N, C-alpha and C positions, 0 to 999 in steps of 0.2 A: 299116505295120501297127502299130497302139498295142498296147505290150506292158505290159498290167495285169497284176500279181500278184495275183490275184483270192484271198482270203481263204476257206479253206474256210469253207463255211456248211453246218453240219447243222441237221435240224429233226425234228417228228416228227407223223403224221397220226393220226387216231384207230383204234386197232387195232381188230380183230372178231374174233371167233371164231365158226366156221361150227358150228350145230348144229341139226340135223335139217331142213337148208334155210334154217334163219333166220339172220341177223347178229344177234348179241348183241354191244353193245360191252362191250371189256375194261376196265375200270378201272387204273390204274396202281398204285392201294393193293392189289389183289387178289394180286400177285405183287411181291415184295421183293426177289428176286434171281434172275440168271439171265442168259440171253443176250437182247442186243436187236440187230433188224436195222435199218437206216438207210437211208432213202431220201431225198435233198435232190434239190431242183431250184432255179436262179435265173437270173439274166443274166450272171453271172460278176463284178458290181460288190463283191460282198461284202455285201448289205445286203437284208434282207427277202427272203430265199429262202424257200420252202416246204419244211417238212421231215416227214416222219411215221416214227414209229417203232414198230415190233412185236415181241413176243414179250414179254418181262419189263416193258417199258414200251409199253402201247397208249396212244398219245397223238400229238397234231399243233398244228403252230403256225407258228412261225417262228424262223430264226436270223439273226443280226445281228453282224457284228464290231462290236465296242467296245473303246474307248479306256480307260487308266488308270482314268479317272471315271464307269466304266459307261456312257457315252454312245454311240450309234452311229458307229462310225468305220471306214471303209474301211479295208484291208490292215494291221490289227491283227493281233497274234497269240492274241487272245483271240475266240472265239465264245458268244454268250448264246444259246441254246436258250430258247425263250418258248413253253411250251406249255399247252394249257386248264388242267392240273392243278398246275401248277407250272414252275419253271424251275432250271437250271443253266447252267453256263460250263464251256467246253473248251480247252484251249490247244491250237492250231494252230503253233507255233513249230516244232516238226522238221518238219511236213508243210511248212509254208510254205516252209522253206529247200530241201526238195527243189522245192518247185512253181519256185520261182525259179531253181533249177537248169536246171529243164526249159526254162524260158522263154527263158533264155539261151541253149540251144542248138536252139531250135524253127526248123525252115527251112519258111517259108512256100512254097505252091505258086506258082511264079513266072508262070504264066498266071492263075490264080483267087485269089490272093492270101490263101488259106485255110491254115490250120493246125489242128491239134488236140495235144492232149499227155493223158496219162495217168500218174499218180502215186499210190502207195499209201506211207502212212505211218501212225504211231501218234498219237493224240490224247485223253493224259489227261483225266480230269474235274478241275477245278479245287477243292482242297479246301476245303468250307465255302460254297459257293457254291448250292448247294440250297434251293429253296423251296417252300412247298406242299408236295403229295405226293411230292418230290424232297428233302425235308430230310435231309442226312447222308448223300446219295448219293456213291458212290466207284465207281471203276471206270476205264474208258477203251474207247476205239474203236479198231479198224483199219479206215483208210477210203481207200477209191480215189477220186480226184478226176479227172473227165473234162472236159477243156475244149477249146471248138471257137470259133474266130473267123474272120473273115471281115472283113480289111483294105481300107482302101481305095487307091484309085489316085492317083497325080498327074493332076489334069484339064487341064494344060497344062505349056508349058515342055518344056525339052530330056529331064524324063524321063516326058512325057505317056504315060498308059496303062502305065506302070510302076508295081508295089508301092510304096507309101508305106509304109515298115518304122519311120519313126521313132517313138520313144516318146510324142509328143504328137499322132500321127495318129489321128482317130477311126475305129473301127472300124464297118463294115458291120452286123454282127452277131453276137453271140456269146452263148454260153450255156456252163452248168455242171452236172453231174451229181456226186452223193457220193453212193456207196454202200456198205455196210460192214456191222460187226457188233461187237460188243463185249460184255464182261462188266459188270454192275454190280449193286450190291447197297446198298438203304437201309432 
């Protein structure tokens, strides 16, 4: 099974307030501090996940692992949250260490070649990375990363039908979900 250490990806979707049965979009500029709830989903590769933030930030967009040059790069320790009203970057270094450790200890089901893991950790906002409505943003998030994967089986040879747990084995399918909360000010 391919053991990819997917980088945490977080993002945000347009927030809404329920008022008299009507949905009214909440602007990130209407609240400048408070609790934010994070909902993110992707394919586990660390690029282009969909993110929704509600609460003190009501916005949506995508999340990408980025390298030192700011260009999308899988398995980086920073994630850029690109939202409709601006962007900011979080550091996933501490959480990624926990994810890597969990991957090293995961035991796939020998019959189905499937596995999952759940890891929780902190992800601070990188100082000075806020743009647009999020200029000057500070704070961070406690996030729970859930990952599911179905690995491939050897098609032939002495291991035919057994799980191929090598790092270069392609997965049949995988998904990740990130949920959590944090406190921000901007």
